[in-house]
C-alpha positions in Angstrom: -14.5 -23.5 -40.1 -17.6 -25.6 -38.9 -20.7 -23.4 -38.3 -22.4 -24.4 -35.0 -25.2 -23.1 -33.0 -25.4 -21.1 -29.7 -28.5 -21.3 -27.7 -29.3 -18.1 -25.5 -31.7 -18.2 -22.7 -32.7 -15.1 -20.9 -33.9 -15.7 -17.4 -35.3 -13.9 -14.8 -36.7 -14.6 -11.2 -39.7 -15.8 -12.9 -38.1 -18.4 -14.9 -37.1 -18.5 -18.9 -38.4 -15.7 -20.8 -37.3 -16.3 -24.4 -34.4 -18.2 -26.3 -33.2 -17.8 -29.6 -30.2 -19.5 -31.5 -27.0 -17.6 -32.7 -24.3 -19.0 -35.1 -20.7 -19.7 -33.6 -17.8 -21.0 -35.5 -14.8 -23.0 -34.3 -11.9 -24.6 -36.0 -10.4 -26.6 -33.1 -12.1 -29.9 -34.3 -13.0 -30.2 -30.2 -16.1 -30.0 -28.1 -16.5 -27.6 -25.6 -19.2 -25.4 -23.9 -19.8 -22.3 -22.0 -22.1 -21.1 -19.6 -23.0 -17.6 -19.1 -24.9 -15.2 -16.7 -25.5 -11.7 -17.8 -27.1 -8.6 -16.2 -30.2 -6.9 -17.6 -27.8 -4.2 -19.0 -25.9 -6.9 -20.8 -22.6 -6.8 -18.5 -21.3 -10.4 -18.0 -21.7 -11.8 -14.2 -20.0 -15.3 -15.0 -18.8 -16.9 -18.0 -17.8 -20.4 -17.2 -15.9 -22.6 -19.7 -15.8 -26.0 -19.1 -12.7 -27.5 -20.8 -10.0 -30.0 -20.6 -8.3 -32.7 -22.3 -6.1 -32.1 -25.0 -5.1 -28.2 -25.4 -7.2 -27.2 -22.5 -10.6 -28.3 -24.0 -13.1 -30.9 -23.8 -12.4 -33.9 -26.0 -15.7 -35.5 -26.4 -18.0 -36.4 -29.3 -21.0 -35.0 -27.7 -22.0 -31.8 -26.1 -23.5 -31.7 -22.7 -27.1 -33.0 -21.6 -29.2 -31.6 -18.9 -29.1 -33.1 -15.4 -32.0 -31.1 -14.3 -34.6 -33.3 -12.8 -38.4 -33.0 -11.7 -37.1 -32.5 -8.2 -35.5 -29.3 -9.0 -37.6 -26.1 -8.8 -37.5 -23.0 -10.5 -34.5 -21.9 -8.5 -32.4 -24.3 -10.3 -31.7 -22.1 -13.5 -29.8 -25.0 -15.3 -27.8 -28.2 -14.9 -25.6 -29.6 -17.4 -23.5 -32.9 -17.6 -20.8 -33.9 -20.1 -19.8 -37.2 -21.2 -16.6 -37.3 -19.2 -18.7 -36.8 -15.9 -18.1 -33.0 -15.5 -21.4 -31.3 -14.0 -22.2 -27.5 -13.8 -25.4 -26.3 -11.7 -26.8 -23.1 -11.2 -29.0 -22.3 -8.6 -30.9 -18.9 -7.8 -31.0 -18.3 -4.0 -33.6 -16.2 -2.0 -30.9 -13.9 -1.0 -30.8 -12.9 -4.5 -27.2 -14.5 -5.0 -26.5 -17.5 -7.4 -24.7 -20.4 -6.1 -22.5 -22.1 -9.2 -21.3 -25.6 -8.8 -19.1 -27.4 -10.9 -17.3 -30.7 -10.9 -15.0 -32.5 -12.9 -12.9 -35.7 -12.5 -9.7 -34.1 -14.4 -8.6 -31.1 -16.7 -9.7 -27.5 -16.2 -12.6 -25.3 -15.3 -12.2 -21.6 -16.1 -14.5 -19.0 -15.3 -13.7 -15.5 -16.8 -15.6 -12.2 -17.1 -14.6 -9.0 -18.7 -13.1 -6.4 -16.0 -14.7 -3.7 -18.2 -15.3 -0.1 -16.8 -15.9 -1.4 -13.0 -13.1 -1.1 -10.3 -12.4 -4.5 -8.8 -11.4 -5.0 -5.3 -10.5 -8.1 -3.1 -8.2 -10.8 -2.9 -4.9 -10.5 -0.9 -1.6 -9.0 -0.3 0.8 -8.9 -3.3 4.0 -7.4 -4.3 3.5 -5.0 -5.9 0.3 -3.8 -4.3 -1.9 -2.2 -6.6 -5.5 -0.7 -5.8 -7.8 -1.2 -7.6 -7.2 -4.7 -9.0 -7.5 -3.4 -12.5 -4.3 -1.6 -12.3 -2.3 -4.8 -12.5 -0.9 -6.1 -15.5 -0.6 -9.9 -15.9 -1.4 -10.8 -12.3 -1.6 -14.7 -12.1 -1.0 -17.4 -9.2 -2.6 -19.7 -7.2 -5.1 -18.6 -4.4 -2.8 -19.6 -1.6 -0.8 -18.2 1.1 2.7 -18.1 0.1 5.7 -16.1 1.0 6.4 -15.3 -2.5 5.2 -11.6 -3.4 4.1 -11.2 0.2 1.0 -13.3 -0.3 0.4 -13.5 3.6 -3.3 -12.9 3.1 -5.1 -15.1 0.2 -9.0 -15.0 0.4 -10.9 -15.7 -2.6 -13.5 -12.7 -2.2 -13.6 -10.3 -5.1 -16.1 -7.6 -5.7 -16.9 -4.7 -8.3 -17.6 -0.8 -7.8 -20.9 -1.8 -9.5 -22.0 -4.1 -6.7 -21.2 -7.5 -8.1 -19.4 -9.9 -5.7 -17.8 -13.4 -6.0 -17.3 -15.4 -2.7 -15.5 -19.0 -3.6 -16.2 -21.9 -0.9 -13.3 -23.5 0.6 -12.1 -26.7 -1.4 -11.4 -25.5 -5.0 -8.2 -25.8 -6.5 -8.2 -22.2 -7.5 -5.9 -19.8 -9.6 -6.7 -16.5 -10.3 -5.6 -14.3 -13.1 -6.2 -10.5 -13.6 -5.1 -9.0 -17.0 -3.0 -12.1 -17.7 -1.1 -12.2 -21.0 -3.5 -14.9 -22.1 -6.6 -13.1 -21.0 -6.3 -9.6 -21.2 -8.9 -7.4 -19.9 -10.4 -10.3 -18.2 -10.8 -11.5 -14.4 -10.5 -15.4 -14.5 -11.0 -18.0 -11.9 -9.3 -21.3 -13.2 -9.7 -24.7 -11.2 -7.5 -27.5 -11.9 -5.4 -30.0 -10.1 -2.0 -28.8 -10.0 0.6 -27.9 -7.5 0.3 -26.6 -4.9 -3.0 -28.7 -5.0 -2.8 -32.5 -4.6 -4.4 -35.1 -6.4 -7.6 -35.7 -5.2 -9.6 -39.1 -5.7 -12.8 -38.6 -7.4 -12.0 -35.2 -9.0 -12.3 -31.9 -7.8 -15.1 -29.3 -7.4 -15.4 -25.1 -7.6 -18.2 -23.7 -5.9 -18.9 -19.9 -5.5 -21.7 -17.4 -4.4 -22.2 -14.7 -7.3 -24.3 -11.9 -6.0 -25.3 -8.3 -7.0 -26.1 -5.6 -4.8 -26.8 -2.0 -5.7 -23.2 -0.6 -5.1 -19.8 -1.7 -3.6 -20.5 -0.6 -0.2 -23.5 -2.8 0.1 -21.8 -5.6 -1.7 -18.9 -5.8 0.9 -21.4 -5.3 3.7 -23.5 -8.2 2.4 -20.6 -10.5 2.0 -19.6 -9.8 5.3 -22.8 -10.3 6.8 -23.1 -13.6 5.1 -20.0 -15.4 4.2 -16.7 -13.4 5.7 -17.8 -12.6 9.0 -17.0 -10.1 11.6 -14.4 -10.1 14.5 -15.4 -11.3 17.9 -13.3 -8.6 19.6 -10.6 -5.9 19.2 -6.8 -6.1 20.2 -5.5 -4.4 23.4 -6.2 -0.8 23.7 -2.8 0.4 24.9 -1.5 -1.4 21.7 -3.6 0.9 19.7 -2.9 4.1 21.6 0.9 3.9 22.3 3.8 2.9 19.8 5.3 -0.9 19.9 9.1 -0.6 20.1 10.8 -3.5 18.3 14.7 -4.7 18.3 14.0 -6.2 14.9 14.9 -3.4 12.0 17.5 -1.7 14.3 19.4 -4.6 15.7 18.2 -7.5 13.6 19.5 -10.8 15.5 22.3 -9.0 17.2 20.6 -8.6 20.7 21.3 -9.6 24.2 20.5 -8.2 27.5 22.7 -5.6 27.5 21.4 -4.4 24.0 17.8 -4.6 25.3 18.6 -2.6 28.4 20.2 0.1 26.5 17.3 0.4 23.7 14.7 0.5 26.5 16.7 3.4 28.0 17.2 5.3 24.7 13.4 5.1 24.4 12.6 6.8 27.8 15.4 9.1 27.7 14.2 10.6 24.5 10.9 10.8 26.3 8.6 8.3 24.2 5.6 6.7 25.4 5.2 2.9 24.8 2.7 0.1 24.3 5.2 -2.8 25.0 9.0 -3.5 24.1 9.3 -6.4 21.7 12.2 -8.9 21.9 12.7 -9.9 18.3 14.9 -12.8 16.8 17.7 -14.4 18.2 16.7 -15.2 21.8 16.2 -19.1 21.9 19.2 -21.5 22.4 18.5 -23.0 18.5 15.3 -21.8 16.5 12.3 -23.8 17.8 13.6 -24.7 21.3 11.5 -21.9 23.1 14.4 -22.3 25.7 16.2 -18.7 26.5 19.6 -18.5 25.4 21.4 -17.9 28.7 24.5 -16.5 27.0 22.7 -13.8 25.5 20.2 -13.4 28.2 21.4 -14.9 31.4 18.2 -13.8 33.4 15.0 -13.2 31.2 13.1 -13.0 34.2 15.0 -10.4 35.5 15.4 -8.5 32.4 11.4 -8.5 31.9 10.8 -7.3 35.6 13.1 -4.5 35.2 11.7 -3.5 31.7 8.1 -3.5 33.6 9.5 -1.3 36.5 10.6 1.1 33.4 7.0 1.2 32.3 7.1 -1.6 29.3 5.4 -4.6 29.0 7.2 -7.2 27.1 6.4 -9.1 24.0 8.7 -11.7 22.4 8.9 -13.1 18.7 8.3 -16.6 17.7 7.5 -18.8 14.8 6.5 -22.2 13.9 9.7 -23.7 12.8 12.3 -26.0 14.3 15.8 -26.0 13.2 17.4 -29.5 12.2 20.4 -28.8 14.7 17.9 -28.2 17.7 16.9 -31.4 19.9 13.5 -30.5 19.7 13.5 -31.2 16.1 13.9 -34.9 17.0 11.2 -34.8 19.5 8.4 -33.2 17.8 9.1 -35.6 14.7 8.9 -38.8 17.0 5.8 -37.3 18.4 4.3 -36.9 14.5 4.2 -33.2 14.9 6.1 -32.0 12.1 4.6 -31.6 8.4 6.1 -34.3 6.4 6.0 -35.1 2.9 7.2 -38.2 0.6 11.0 -37.4 1.4 10.8 -36.6 5.2 9.9 -33.6 7.3 12.7 -31.1 6.3 12.0 -27.7 4.7 13.9 -24.3 4.5 13.1 -20.8 5.7 14.9 -17.3 6.4 17.0 -19.0 9.2 18.2 -22.3 8.0 17.0 -25.7 7.4 14.2 -27.5 9.9 10.7 -28.7 10.3 7.4 -27.1 10.8 4.9 -27.7 13.2 1.8 -29.5 11.7 -0.9 -27.5 12.8 -3.6 -29.4 10.9 -2.6 -32.0 13.5 -4.6 -30.7 17.0 -2.2 -32.7 19.2 0.6 -30.9 17.7 -1.1 -27.5 17.9 -1.8 -28.2 21.4 1.9 -29.1 22.1 3.0 -25.7 20.2 0.3 -23.7 22.7 1.6 -25.4 26.0 5.3 -24.8 24.9 4.5 -21.2 24.5 2.3 -20.9 27.8 5.6 -22.2 29.4 7.4 -19.1 27.7 5.2 -16.5 29.1 5.0 -18.1 32.9 8.9 -18.8 33.0 10.2 -15.5 31.5 7.7 -12.9 32.7 6.5 -12.4 28.9 3.4 -10.8 28.2 2.5 -11.8 24.5 3.9 -13.0 21.0 4.4 -11.7 17.9 3.8 -14.9 15.5 5.8 -15.0 12.3 5.3 -16.9 9.0 2.0 -19.3 8.5 2.1 -19.2 4.8 1.6 -22.8 3.1 4.8 -22.1 1.1 7.3 -22.8 4.1 6.2 -26.4 4.2 8.0 -29.3 2.4 6.9 -29.7 -1.2 3.3 -31.3 -1.4 2.8 -31.8 2.3 0.9 -34.6 3.9 -1.5 -32.5 6.0 -3.8 -33.9 8.5 -6.4 -32.5 6.1 -9.6 -35.0 5.2 -9.1 -36.1 1.4 -12.1 -35.1 -0.9 -13.2 -33.5 -4.0 -13.9 -30.3 -1.8 -10.7 -30.7 0.5 -9.4 -27.3 1.5 -5.7 -28.1 0.6 -3.1 -26.6 1.5 -4.6 -23.6 2.7 -6.4 -25.0 5.8 -3.0 -25.1 7.3 -2.6 -21.5 7.5 -6.2 -21.1 9.0 -5.3 -23.7 11.7 -2.0 -21.7 12.4 -3.5 -18.5 13.0 -6.5 -20.0 15.0 -3.7 -21.6 17.3 -1.9 -18.2 17.7 -5.3 -16.6 18.5 -5.6 -19.0 21.7 -3.4 -16.2 23.6 -4.3 -12.8 24.7 -4.9 -9.7 23.0 -1.4 -8.7 22.4 -1.2 -11.4 19.7 -0.2 -10.4 16.1 0.1 -12.7 13.2 1.0 -11.9 9.6 -0.8 -14.6 7.6 -4.6 -15.0 7.4 -6.9 -17.3 5.4 -10.7 -17.0 6.3 -9.8 -15.8 9.8 -11.7 -12.5 9.6 -13.4 -13.4 12.9 -10.4 -13.5 15.1 -9.9 -10.3 17.7 -6.4 -9.9 17.0 -3.9 -7.8 14.8 -3.0 -9.0 11.4 0.3 -7.3 10.7 1.4 -6.3 7.0 4.4 -8.8 5.8 7.7 -7.0 6.0 8.0 -3.7 4.0 11.0 -2.7 2.3 12.6 1.1 3.1 11.5 2.4 -0.2 8.9 4.4 -1.9 6.4 3.1 -4.2 3.7 0.4 -4.1 6.6 -2.2 -5.0 6.5 -3.3 -1.3 7.4 0.7 -0.5 5.6 3.5 1.4 2.8 3.7 -1.1 2.0 -0.2 -0.5 1.3 0.8 3.3 -1.9 2.5 2.0 -2.7 0.1 -0.6 -2.3 -2.9 1.6 -4.1 -1.4 4.3 -7.1 -0.8 1.6 -6.8 -4.4 0.6 -6.7 -6.0 4.0 -10.0 -3.9 4.9 -11.8 -4.7 1.8 -11.2 -8.5 2.4 -12.5 -8.5 5.9 -8.9 -7.8 8.1 -9.8 -4.4 9.7 -7.6 -5.2 12.7 -4.7 -4.0 10.5 -1.0 -3.8 12.4 1.2 -1.7 9.9 4.7 -3.0 9.4 7.5 -1.1 11.2 7.5 2.9 10.4 10.6 3.4 7.6 10.5 -0.3 6.9 13.1 -2.9 7.8 16.2 -1.8 5.9 17.1 -5.0 4.3 19.6 -5.8 1.4 21.3 -2.2 2.0 18.5 -0.1 1.9 18.2 2.7 4.0 15.2 4.9 5.4 16.2 8.4 4.7 14.8 10.9 7.1 12.4 12.3 4.8 11.2 8.4 4.1 10.9 7.6 7.9 8.9 11.0 8.6 6.3 10.4 5.7 5.9 6.9 6.7 5.0 7.8 10.3 2.7 10.2 8.7 1.0 7.6 6.5 0.6 5.3 9.6 -0.9 7.8 11.9 -4.9 7.1 11.4 -4.2 3.4 11.0 -4.7 1.3 13.9 -1.1 1.3 15.7 2.4 2.4 15.3 5.3 0.4 15.7 8.9 1.4 15.7 12.3 -0.5 15.1 14.2 2.1 13.2 14.3 5.4 15.5 13.9 9.1 15.1 17.2 9.9 17.3 19.6 8.0 14.7 19.4 10.7 12.2 22.5 12.7 13.1 22.0 16.3 12.8 18.4 16.0 11.8 17.7 14.0 15.0 16.2 16.8 17.0 13.9 17.7 14.0 13.0 13.8 13.5 12.5 13.4 17.4 10.1 16.6 17.4 7.9 15.5 14.3 7.8 12.0 15.5 6.3 13.2 18.9 3.8 15.3 17.0 2.4 12.5 15.2 2.5 10.1 18.1 0.3 12.6 19.7 -2.0 13.0 17.1 -2.5 9.1 16.7 -3.2 8.9 20.7 -5.5 12.0 20.2 -7.7 9.9 18.0 -7.3 6.5 19.7 -11.1 6.9 20.9 -12.0 7.1 17.2 -9.8 4.0 16.3 -11.5 2.0 19.1 -15.1 3.3 18.3 -14.5 2.1 14.5 -13.0 -1.1 15.7 -16.3 -1.6 17.9 -18.5 -0.6 14.8 -16.4 -3.4 12.7 -17.3 -5.9 15.2 -20.9 -4.9 15.4 -22.0 -4.4 11.7 -18.6 -5.2 9.5 -17.7 -1.5 8.6 -14.1 -1.6 8.0 -11.7 0.6 10.3 -10.1 2.2 7.5 -12.1 2.1 4.4 -11.3 3.6 1.2 -12.6 7.1 0.6 -15.6 6.1 -1.6 -17.1 4.3 1.2 -18.7 7.6 1.7 -20.1 7.8 -1.7 -19.7 4.6 -3.6 -21.0 6.4 -6.8 -18.1 8.4 -7.0 -15.9 7.4 -9.5 -13.1 9.4 -8.8 -13.2 8.1 -5.2 -13.2 4.6 -6.5 -10.0 4.7 -8.0 -8.3 6.9 -5.6 -5.1 4.8 -4.2 -3.4 7.3 -1.9 -5.9 8.4 0.6 -7.9 6.3 3.5 -10.4 6.9 6.0 -10.6 6.3 9.7 -14.2 5.3 10.2 -16.2 7.7 8.5 -14.9 10.6 10.4 -11.1 11.3 9.1 -9.8 11.4 5.8 -6.0 11.1 5.6 -3.9 12.1 2.4 -0.2 11.2 3.2 2.6 12.3 1.0 3.8 9.4 -0.9 6.1 10.5 -3.1 9.9 11.5 -2.5 10.8 15.1 -2.7 7.1 16.0 -2.7 6.0 19.0 -0.5 2.5 19.3 -1.9 0.0 17.2 -3.3 -3.6 17.2 -4.6 -6.3 16.0 -2.3 -9.7 14.6 -3.1 -12.5 15.1 -0.7 -15.5 13.2 -1.5 -19.1 14.2 -0.7 -19.7 15.8 2.8 -18.4 18.7 4.9 -14.8 18.6 5.6 -12.5 20.6 8.2 -9.1 20.8 7.5 -7.1 19.3 10.3 -4.0 21.7 10.1 -5.6 24.9 9.5 -9.1 24.7 10.1 -10.6 25.7 6.7 -14.1 24.4 5.6 -14.5 22.6 2.3 -17.7 21.1 0.8 -17.2 17.6 -1.3 -16.8 16.8 -3.6 -13.7 18.7 -4.4 -10.2 18.6 -5.3 -7.6 21.0 -3.6 -4.7 21.3 -6.0 -1.2 21.6 -4.6 -2.3 21.3 -1.1 1.3 22.6 0.8 2.9 19.5 2.8 6.2 20.5 4.1 8.0 17.6 5.8 6.1 18.2 9.2 2.7 18.5 7.8 0.3 15.5 6.9 -3.0 16.4 4.9 -6.1 15.2 6.9 -9.6 16.2 7.0 -12.4 15.9 9.8 -15.9 15.3 8.5 -18.6 17.7 9.7 -21.9 16.8 10.6 -23.5 20.4 9.5 -22.7 22.5 6.8 -20.3 25.6 7.3 -21.4 29.2 6.8 -18.5 29.6 4.5 -16.1 27.1 2.6 -12.6 27.6 1.0 -13.8 26.2 -2.2 -13.5 28.8 -5.0 -17.0 29.9 -6.1 -18.8 27.0 -4.5 -21.7 27.1 -2.1 -22.0 24.4 0.8 -24.7 22.5 -0.7 -23.3 18.7 -0.5 -25.9 16.9 1.7 -24.9 15.4 4.9 -23.6 11.9 5.3 -24.7 9.4 7.7 -22.9 6.0 8.5 -25.9 3.7 7.5 -25.8 1.8 4.5 -27.4 3.5 1.2 -31.3 2.6 0.8 -32.2 -0.2 -1.3 -33.6 -3.9 -0.4 -32.5 -7.2 -1.9 -36.4 -7.8 -2.8 -36.4 -4.4 -4.9 -33.2 -5.1 -6.6 -34.3 -8.6 -7.6 -37.4 -7.5 -9.0 -35.6 -5.5 -11.6 -32.7 -8.2 -12.0 -32.8 -10.0 -15.3 -30.1 -12.3 -16.1 -28.9 -14.1 -19.1 -28.1 -17.8 -19.0 -26.4 -18.8 -22.3 -25.6 -22.3 -22.8 -23.3 -22.5 -25.8 -22.7 -25.8 -27.4 -20.3 -26.2 -30.2 -19.9 -29.7 -32.1 -17.5 -30.0 -35.0 -15.6 -33.3 -36.1 -12.8 -35.0 -34.1 -9.3 -34.7 -35.7 
């Protein structure tokens, strides 16, 4: 084992404070280097390994040299260049963040940091949907949207409970690992040009911002203000207030004029309100034609007129595919509007073989828009449910209209362009995929949930997905259908259906596709419970809308985690079965099969039980809160301390909370922040 030297540089805002050398041993016979930034307390914020060549390490006879020039000011903490052309540059920004830029012509650049004792948030949708992220065991994948594991949202933004956050700029061929088998206990970002990323002339880049604020709440809000963005508006208010009724889970593709009329009549006869009636799959002559199948719907305009006379608005399901058996497939292909690869335009999706519109081609996006406008105009349709959008539906290694470059946003820009095209329509629009589209004023729907319990795409994942979406900047969440989709022979029992509805009650909208009157001798009870929670949701519509307006104004999530009220509360930071509506309502739904009670944790503040009016002062855990099938535990935050509380032996002494950001300025933080920049150089003989 050859002994080498490691140089440690302690850096603060004013520059280098001191340096010293430490020994490092390595037996690989290769040259490699690391760059590390630490906090003053010793916690690692960044640990970048610049590696490549054989066995993933830089095969070179020399270590890096400085590329810092006289033009660089004190804000450039370091710049390194390696013999094979790799570079790494770290700049301290006035905002208190660091900007990390690395580039390479080939190989791998990996940036890891210990997960440590902090809680981690951000990223995207997954199966299973764990919360917080450190609960994952061996999560590893490319940071692109894909149908696999329900990755409809993949935004490269992560933050921790102690206030550190990472925002990756577009263009990195990025893979993420959390507690992987190769790197247990670490969060790693790896950049390398491997599928689904394409080869890039001149190499590739990995650029990100590394920032620190006093706590998780301030970190999130800082990222929203500086990088993620805020929505420009909110969805239709009636869609928030009253349930959406979809044909999908109950009828799947077996729909026609008679089925739609009968279903609408059932809804009316059972005394339910609605925001709209959604006609789902199998209304086209062929997938992608956007022409109504007259064997199923002889007079679609007459049908929608009738639905409107019954008090329904009408939306319809659509998608970006055109099947090969559809005449429109050739038309789109001849126009150059289909995504292609080296072998052609054919891909496969859940309804067969076909092509997919290339939304990175503006002319193709406009064509898609105009054809959908005609669907609205000709058939009396009010809006669309847009499906798919994940990059994995495209032909392998697609030839998108994305400019080539070392920082090209391939393939993810295709998702962004699709979602932005869908958002050209009205405020009834819903999509199910997202990538850097937090500013759009539309609903983002959770990808289809299964009719089961647990976080493996079941009921519990309804809550953890809600939290996940809110914490990457998507607060206009449309939860998936109540009870799930009953795929693969699964059946939503009455208990699962009711608990799902309760969990959904304080989320932004309700969607029915399974119905309460289909539960046989339990139908009357299920109808009564459903109406109870529909009414509760409607009662708090003004709170939901107010939360959406605050989200638009300052980025505050509509449904934040309960730690939002006290980001220093370690128990709240780890809680994955409760959530807030704004800063007013705490919902603690029953998520376990057979349970008729649960523990409820109340964070700091004064709380009124929504079911019985009892008063509590948090932080406090209510043990075994009784929750029979018709009961949803929920609590309303109060502004003033109660005269008495239900806390045993506890006086109401907690300070009142406001919705303002905790005190602390970037300047004050920066003056106390010392960072360690360590350049580690190991040189041993080549084999």
